Residue frames relative to the residue before (quaternion, step in Angstrom):
aa qw qx qy qz dx dy dz
M 1.0000 0.0000 0.0000 0.0000 0.00 0.00 0.00
N 0.4297 -0.7042 0.5340 0.1852 3.49 -1.06 1.08
Q 0.1934 0.8014 -0.5380 0.1758 3.67 -0.12 1.24
N 0.1241 0.7486 -0.6400 0.1212 3.60 -0.90 0.97
P 0.6979 -0.4757 0.3319 0.4201 3.56 -1.22 0.40
S 0.8199 0.3735 -0.2166 0.3760 3.62 0.81 -0.63
K 0.7373 0.1843 -0.1881 0.6221 3.28 1.65 -0.02
I 0.0694 -0.7728 0.6254 0.0825 3.56 -1.14 0.74
Y 0.2155 -0.7643 0.5986 0.1047 3.43 -0.74 1.13
F 0.0482 0.7600 -0.6481 -0.0043 3.64 -1.19 0.50
Y 0.0673 0.7658 -0.6393 0.0144 3.42 -1.34 0.39
K 0.8224 0.3066 -0.1589 0.4521 3.67 0.31 -1.14
V 0.5252 -0.6632 0.3994 0.3533 3.71 -0.58 0.68
T 0.7038 0.4716 -0.2682 0.4585 3.54 1.18 -0.68
A 0.6148 0.5400 -0.3493 0.4565 3.52 1.30 -0.17
P 0.7112 -0.4438 0.3071 0.4505 3.49 -1.41 0.18
Y 0.8251 0.0856 -0.2117 0.5168 3.47 -1.04 0.93
G 0.2173 0.7952 -0.5213 0.2208 3.64 1.00 0.81
C 0.5620 0.5956 -0.3796 0.4305 3.45 1.18 -0.32
F 0.5914 0.5437 -0.4062 0.4354 3.70 1.19 -0.09
S 0.5632 0.6420 -0.3647 0.3709 3.46 1.27 -0.30
N 0.5287 -0.6956 0.3862 0.2958 3.56 -0.96 0.72
F 0.5974 0.5596 -0.2818 0.5006 3.28 1.67 -0.16
S 0.4362 0.6841 -0.4842 0.3276 3.59 1.26 -0.10
P 0.5061 -0.7077 0.4211 0.2563 3.65 -1.13 0.71
H 0.4015 0.6909 -0.4840 0.3566 3.34 0.70 1.22
S 0.3143 -0.8055 0.4663 0.1871 3.47 -0.52 1.15
I 0.1833 -0.7442 0.6203 0.1666 3.57 -1.29 0.18
E 0.1553 -0.7443 0.6333 0.1442 3.58 -1.18 0.39
L 0.0436 0.7895 -0.6057 0.0893 3.37 -0.93 1.16
A 0.7994 0.0644 -0.0477 0.5955 3.72 -0.59 0.99
G 0.7262 -0.4765 0.2730 0.4134 3.54 0.78 0.80
V 0.6650 0.4802 -0.2910 0.4926 3.53 1.33 -0.05
R 0.2319 -0.7661 0.5772 0.1615 3.63 -0.87 1.07
W 0.2469 -0.7354 0.6292 0.0487 3.61 -0.89 1.22
A 0.5545 -0.6413 0.4557 0.2711 3.72 -0.94 0.86
T 0.7812 -0.1043 0.1089 0.6059 3.42 1.12 -0.95
V 0.7001 -0.4689 0.3442 0.4141 3.43 -1.26 0.38
E 0.6497 0.5714 -0.2668 0.4246 3.48 1.11 -1.00
H 0.6255 0.5267 -0.3339 0.4689 3.51 1.22 -0.59
Y 0.6520 0.5310 -0.2933 0.4549 3.50 1.05 -0.87
Y 0.6515 0.5572 -0.2636 0.4423 3.41 0.94 -1.06
Q 0.7445 0.4009 -0.2463 0.4736 3.63 0.73 -1.10
A 0.6570 0.5249 -0.3463 0.4158 3.59 1.03 -0.41
H 0.7019 0.4668 -0.2999 0.4467 3.43 1.11 -0.65
K 0.3479 0.7130 -0.4851 0.3679 3.52 1.24 0.38
F 0.7871 0.3587 -0.0854 0.4945 3.51 1.21 -0.98
Q 0.3745 0.7020 -0.5087 0.3290 3.55 1.26 0.31
D 0.8569 0.0822 -0.1299 0.4921 3.46 -1.10 1.02
T 0.5748 0.4788 -0.4442 0.4930 3.65 0.95 0.85
K 0.6734 -0.5014 0.3755 0.3926 3.51 -1.41 0.09
F 0.6683 0.3936 -0.3406 0.5315 3.58 1.23 0.08
E 0.2129 0.7846 -0.5455 0.2039 3.66 0.94 0.63
H 0.5450 0.5885 -0.4170 0.4276 3.74 1.04 -0.40
L 0.6072 0.5903 -0.3664 0.3855 3.63 1.08 -0.42
M 0.5077 0.6374 -0.4196 0.3998 3.49 1.42 -0.61
A 0.6897 0.4608 -0.3438 0.4401 3.75 0.71 -0.85
Q 0.6283 0.5389 -0.3459 0.4418 3.55 1.06 -0.80
I 0.6149 0.5436 -0.3074 0.4815 3.56 0.99 -0.75
H 0.6796 0.5144 -0.3008 0.4278 3.46 0.74 -1.10
Q 0.7277 0.4066 -0.2345 0.5001 3.49 0.98 -0.84
A 0.4443 0.6691 -0.5191 0.2923 3.76 1.02 -0.09
T 0.5483 -0.6893 0.4275 0.2035 3.50 -1.11 1.04
T 0.7754 0.1499 -0.1114 0.6032 3.54 1.25 -0.36
P 0.5790 -0.5422 0.4504 0.4097 3.60 -1.17 0.24
E 0.6014 0.5476 -0.3848 0.4362 3.65 1.09 -0.84
L 0.6460 0.5086 -0.3341 0.4609 3.70 0.96 -0.88
A 0.6330 0.5315 -0.3416 0.4475 3.61 0.94 -0.88
T 0.6203 0.5398 -0.3241 0.4678 3.65 1.09 -0.93
K 0.6799 0.4935 -0.3346 0.4270 3.59 0.72 -1.07
I 0.6282 0.4854 -0.3491 0.4979 3.68 0.81 -0.72
G 0.7323 0.4644 -0.2874 0.4069 3.61 0.56 -0.93
R 0.7116 0.4706 -0.2386 0.4639 3.56 1.18 -0.66
N 0.4675 0.7121 -0.4322 0.2960 3.51 1.34 -0.16
P 0.4257 -0.7654 0.4150 0.2464 3.60 -0.46 1.15
E 0.6153 0.5702 -0.3506 0.4163 3.56 1.19 -0.17
H 0.6141 0.4929 -0.3020 0.5373 3.44 1.51 -0.07
Q 0.2476 -0.7869 0.5489 0.1345 3.50 -0.47 1.26
K 0.3508 -0.7692 0.5051 0.1736 3.43 -0.97 1.05
H 0.7151 -0.4269 0.3209 0.4510 3.46 -1.12 0.19
P 0.4848 -0.7070 0.3797 0.3477 3.72 -0.63 0.93
N 0.6729 0.4843 -0.2479 0.5012 3.61 1.21 -0.46
W 0.3184 0.8304 -0.4203 0.1800 3.58 1.29 0.03
D 0.6671 0.4561 -0.3135 0.4987 3.56 0.82 -1.03
A 0.6923 0.5047 -0.3406 0.3872 3.73 0.80 -0.61
C 0.7757 0.3142 -0.1825 0.5160 3.61 1.21 -0.69
K 0.4560 0.6825 -0.5039 0.2689 3.72 0.93 -0.22
C 0.6413 0.5190 -0.3846 0.4141 3.80 0.62 -0.67
E 0.7056 0.4448 -0.2901 0.4691 3.63 0.84 -0.88
L 0.6018 0.5562 -0.3392 0.4619 3.45 1.16 -0.63
M 0.6734 0.4712 -0.2886 0.4911 3.50 1.02 -0.88
Y 0.5992 0.5301 -0.3797 0.4645 3.64 1.01 -0.64
R 0.6279 0.5489 -0.3229 0.4475 3.67 0.88 -0.87
A 0.7127 0.4552 -0.2735 0.4583 3.58 0.91 -0.94
V 0.6365 0.5293 -0.2958 0.4767 3.55 1.09 -0.90
W 0.6089 0.5513 -0.3484 0.4515 3.57 1.05 -0.84
H 0.6709 0.4863 -0.2996 0.4729 3.61 0.73 -1.23
K 0.6203 0.5480 -0.3742 0.4181 3.76 0.83 -0.82
F 0.7839 0.3983 -0.1635 0.4472 3.54 0.66 -1.09
S 0.6826 0.4391 -0.3090 0.4958 3.52 1.20 -0.53
S 0.6893 0.4344 -0.2939 0.4998 3.77 1.10 -0.16
H 0.7227 0.3514 -0.2646 0.5331 3.67 1.17 -0.17
A 0.3117 -0.8071 0.4720 0.1694 3.51 -0.20 1.24
D 0.6083 0.5161 -0.3613 0.4827 3.67 1.08 -0.45
L 0.6660 0.4703 -0.3194 0.4830 3.62 0.90 -0.84
R 0.5774 0.5930 -0.3542 0.4354 3.60 1.05 -0.94
Q 0.7112 0.4960 -0.2640 0.4224 3.57 0.79 -1.07
I 0.6240 0.5448 -0.3061 0.4691 3.49 1.03 -0.86
L 0.6688 0.5129 -0.2865 0.4555 3.44 0.92 -0.93
L 0.6760 0.4801 -0.2897 0.4782 3.51 0.97 -0.93
D 0.6203 0.5567 -0.3475 0.4296 3.50 0.88 -0.80
T 0.5903 0.5473 -0.4228 0.4162 3.74 1.05 -0.23
A 0.3487 -0.7711 0.4810 0.2288 3.65 1.24 0.05
D 0.7109 -0.4005 0.2593 0.5167 3.57 -0.53 -0.96
A 0.2261 0.7365 -0.5849 0.2535 3.62 0.81 0.85
E 0.4842 -0.6028 0.5596 0.2984 3.40 -1.29 0.72
I 0.2180 -0.7650 0.5975 0.1014 3.63 -1.04 1.02
I 0.0384 -0.8139 0.5765 -0.0614 3.60 -0.71 1.05
E 0.2971 -0.6994 0.6268 0.1724 3.45 -1.01 1.11
D 0.2352 -0.7924 0.5569 0.0813 3.59 -0.37 1.38
S 0.1772 0.7628 -0.5948 0.1815 3.63 0.60 1.15
P 0.4146 -0.7293 0.5098 0.1907 3.59 -0.91 1.08
V 0.7896 0.3609 -0.1654 0.4678 3.49 1.23 -0.41
D 0.6984 0.4289 -0.2472 0.5168 3.50 1.28 -0.55
Y 0.1609 -0.8111 0.5609 0.0405 3.37 -0.68 1.32
F 0.5701 0.5254 -0.4198 0.4719 3.73 1.27 0.16
W 0.7970 0.2960 -0.1642 0.5002 3.47 0.42 -1.35
G 0.7563 0.3213 -0.1859 0.5387 3.69 1.03 -0.53
C 0.6260 -0.5135 0.4320 0.3973 3.59 -1.41 -0.31
G 0.5141 -0.6491 0.4865 0.2786 3.72 0.92 -0.31
V 0.7041 -0.4487 0.3558 0.4200 3.54 -1.13 0.34
D 0.7808 0.3540 -0.1351 0.4968 3.47 0.65 -1.20
R 0.4054 -0.7634 0.4049 0.2983 3.75 1.36 -0.07
T 0.4654 0.6397 -0.4451 0.4196 3.40 1.05 0.92
G 0.4423 0.7115 -0.4455 0.3156 3.53 1.29 0.14
A 0.7104 -0.5268 0.3341 0.3257 3.52 -1.41 0.32
N 0.2007 -0.8491 0.4642 0.1526 3.45 1.41 -0.43
Q 0.1295 0.8637 -0.4769 0.0989 3.64 1.03 0.74
L 0.6141 0.4968 -0.3549 0.5001 3.63 1.16 -0.71
G 0.6553 0.5128 -0.3262 0.4486 3.65 0.85 -0.86
R 0.6442 0.5125 -0.3190 0.4697 3.55 1.14 -0.64
I 0.6542 0.5132 -0.3127 0.4592 3.48 0.99 -0.85
L 0.6758 0.5147 -0.3183 0.4209 3.63 1.04 -0.62
M 0.5951 0.5544 -0.3159 0.4886 3.34 1.39 -0.62
R 0.6310 0.5574 -0.3096 0.4420 3.51 1.15 -0.80
V 0.6676 0.4985 -0.2663 0.4847 3.39 1.05 -1.10
R 0.6264 0.5347 -0.3281 0.4626 3.58 0.99 -0.63
A 0.6475 0.4782 -0.2682 0.5293 3.60 1.01 -0.81
D 0.6778 0.4468 -0.3321 0.4804 3.62 0.81 -0.63
L 0.6337 0.5187 -0.3131 0.4809 3.74 1.10 -0.54
Q 0.6197 0.5107 -0.3212 0.5019 3.42 1.09 -0.68
M 0.6384 0.4978 -0.3386 0.4795 3.76 1.02 -0.53
V 0.6502 0.5339 -0.3024 0.4480 3.48 1.04 -0.88
L 0.7551 0.4344 -0.1876 0.4538 3.44 0.84 -1.08
V 0.4397 0.6824 -0.4573 0.3632 3.75 1.25 0.16
């Protein structure tokens, strides 16, 4: 793994900084509902207020984040029409809750200081950096935003 003080790459849950992954086994609670992982929450909310809203319960009950993702990515299930416009803020909210409610994770994130955090996904050019590392790295950006917001709260 490529690690140095100025850049932190993460991807697999079992690798260093795996807790930064949305698949890490850390639950979040939003609006009185506990979600097994950030990935469960994210995938389910693609269908809120749509004719496929019944899938939210199915995703909520999925036994693994991989299964939640499989259901959420099924192209036969139409996402909310404004999904692309709101998915980053929804992800921020979920990641914020994850790191603000788990003290051990919060400390790991804060200990990264001002390092650039990069989701080293070889296939995802939106949430990660992609195989050639030219992707948008939106999840890494959200993690750095959460880190900055946590630093402000803890001052």
